[in-house]
Structures are given as structure tokens and as C-alpha cells.
N, C-alpha and C positions, 0 to 999 in steps of 0.2 A: 029375704033379699040374695043372700048368696046363691040360691037356687037359679033364680033370674038371670042372675050374671053367668052363672056356669051355662045355663042354656042359651044364651045370646052369643057367649065365646063359641058354644058348640055351633051354632047355628053359622058364626063367621067364618069358622075352619072348614065347615062343610061348603060354604060359598067359594072360599078361596080354591078348594081342593077342585070343585068342580068347573072354576076358571082354568086351573094349572090343567084338569084333564082335558079341557077343551083345546087349550093352546097346543099342548102335546100331541093330540089328535090332529091338528091342522098343520102341525109341522111335518107330518110325514108326506113324501112325494106320493102323487097320484099313479099307481100302478097298473088299475085296472081302468078300462073305459076308453073314450075319446077326449082329447084334448087339442081344441082348435089354436092352431099357432101361426101367427101372422106371417108371411112371407115364405111359406113352402110352397113349392111348385105342383107337387103330389103327394099323396097320403105317405106317411112313414110309420113304421111299425117299429116299436122300441118294446122288447121283453127282456125280462131277467130271468137266466135260468136258475136250477136249484142252487148252485154255488153264488148266486147274488150278481153274477156276470151279466152286464148291460149287453144286450145285442141290437143292434140297429139296422133295419133293411128299409131301404130308400130307392126311389127309381133314378136318382143322380147323385153325385158325389157332393155337390152342393148343399142337397137338401140333408144328407147324411150328417155333413158338419153342422150345419143349423140345428139340427135334431140333439146331436152331441153336445153342443153348446147349451141348449136348454138343459138337458138331463143334468150336465153338470153344476148349472145354477141350480137346479132341483135339490141336488144332493150335496152341494158344497160352495153354498153362495156365500157364506162368512169368509172361506178359505180363498177364494177369489177376490174378495173385496179387499181382505187381509193383505193378498200378495199385491194386488193392484197398487195400494198404498206404500207397503213396502218398496218396490220398485220405483215408484215415482218419487220418494222420498217425502211423503204424507204422512207418517205415522203421528208426528206431533201433533196434527189437527185433531185427531182424538186422544192421544195418550200424554199430551204436554210435554213438558220440558225431558221426561224422561226417555223419550226418544229422540232428541234432538241430534245427537251424537251419530244415531244410525241414518236419520235422512241427510245429514251433512256428507256421510260417507256415501249412500247410496246417488246422491246427486253428484258427489264429486267422481264416482265411476263413470257415472253419465249412461245408464243403463238404458234409458229412453232415447238418448241422442244415438248410442249404437242400434236401437230397435229401428228408429227413423232411417238410419243410413242403409239397413239390411232390408228395409221395407222398400226403399227407393230402388234398390237394386234385383228385387224380387221379381219373377216373371207375372205378370198381369193374372194368370188362370190361378196361380197359388193365391195371389193377393185376393182373389174372389173367393176361394175356399177359407181363407183366414177371416173374411170380411162376415161370410155365411156362418162361421162359429159365432163369431161376436154378436151378430144378429139374434141367434139363439138364446143367448145368456140375456141380452135386453129385453127379448120376447118374454121370457120367464117373468123377469122384474116388472115388465110392464101390465103383464095381463093375467098373473096366477094368483090364485087364493089363498096359495099355501102359505102359513104364517112363516116368518124368517126365522131363522135362528136366535137363540136367546142374547148372542152377544149383541146383535143389532140393538136390541131392546136396553140391554144394561147400559152400554155405550151411548145410546141414544143416536143412531148413525143410520143412516139410509144408503143401499145400494147405489154406487155411481155408475155412471154409463161406462160399460166395456168397449173399449176399441180394438180396432185389428192390432194397433202396436201395443197392447196389453199384452196381447198374445205373444208378439215378437219379443217384448221384454221379458215375459215369464220364461222364454226357452233361455234367455239370456242368465236369469237367475238360477235357473237348473243347472246350467254350464258351470256359473261361478261357485255355486254349492258343490258340486262334484270335483270342481277343482281347487277344493279349501286345502288341499294338503300340500299344494305349489311349493310352500316352504320347506318343507320336509322335503319334497322332491329335488329341489334346488340344492339343498344340503347333502344329499346323498350323492348329487351328481359331483359335488365338489370335493367330496371324501374319496369318491370312486375316482377321481382324476388323480387324486393325489396317493393313493395308496394302491389302487387297483381293486379288481374283486376279491 
């Protein structure tokens, strides 16, 4: 009887391994062949060199931006989703009470309000490019057969719609991150004024 149980366990493990292998295979971005992407005005060539650096050749800047959004979603869809939730103060929708303080801070800082203000002052030609990038991200999520990263499955989350304002907010988040040492800089300035260099 224990031999039958052992065979059943082995078969079950083999099936689980096959399912995991299929998932892993489907999670890789398509690097060869053609992919139809809605919204492009002309064909775009995306290639990666020996150092895995992505090169995009397009007939227009707008098509290049849309292709870049698609490639970013192919390779970084969880990072995009996580960042979208961070800057909007929506982490607690996924992680619960553990991230309430972070959500409150980001909403208080007004990252998305600042993004909206920047958007309203932006040249329409630049708005069109940022909108094309957002279309690329959304096109990937709408039409790709690539498996989403495991974080989406573990947390039971679906990718939200990426908006042009999310790109603007993302730029503000980068600036906020790079300016994270402002307290130290202010302290140094105060010391410099009191005792000199």
C-alpha cells in the first residue's frame, strides 16, 4: 500500500513540476518573432543586444514611446503595479494595515496632485508622448499571453490601468527618492553657517 502512495506522491510532484515549468516558460517576454500591438502607426523593431540592452527603432517618437511602455510592462509589470499603488497611496488595498502609514504619507505629500499640476502645464506634444507610453503598458496587459509575475498571483492582484499621470507621479517619486537626504543636507548647511568650512 505504501508503494501506491509513493507512486501517487511521485506523480503529483511530477504534475506540480510540469505546471511550474509551464508557468516559468510563459513568464518570459517574447524576444523573437512579431507581436501585434494596437495603436502603433507603423512597425517597430525591438531588439536586445548581447548585454541585454533593449534597442527600439520606430518611424515616430510616439511609436517608440508606446513600444517602450510595452517593453517595460513585459519585463517589469509587478514593479509598475507596485509603484502605481505606492504613489497613489493604495498599498493597503493589497497589504492591509501594515502599509497604512505609507499610504497616508504619500497621500499627504500629494504626489498625484503634483503630477496633475505638472501635466496641466506640460506642452501638448510632450503629453502625447507620455500618453503613448501609457498606451504601451496597457496594450501589454490587454493583449499579451505572457504569464504575470508571481507577485500578482500570490497577492491575488490584477494590473491596474496605467495612466499618463502615473508616469508623471513616477518621476516625482524618483525625485523624492533621490532627495531623501535633505535632512542631512539641511543639517550640514546649518553647521556650515555656524562654523564655516
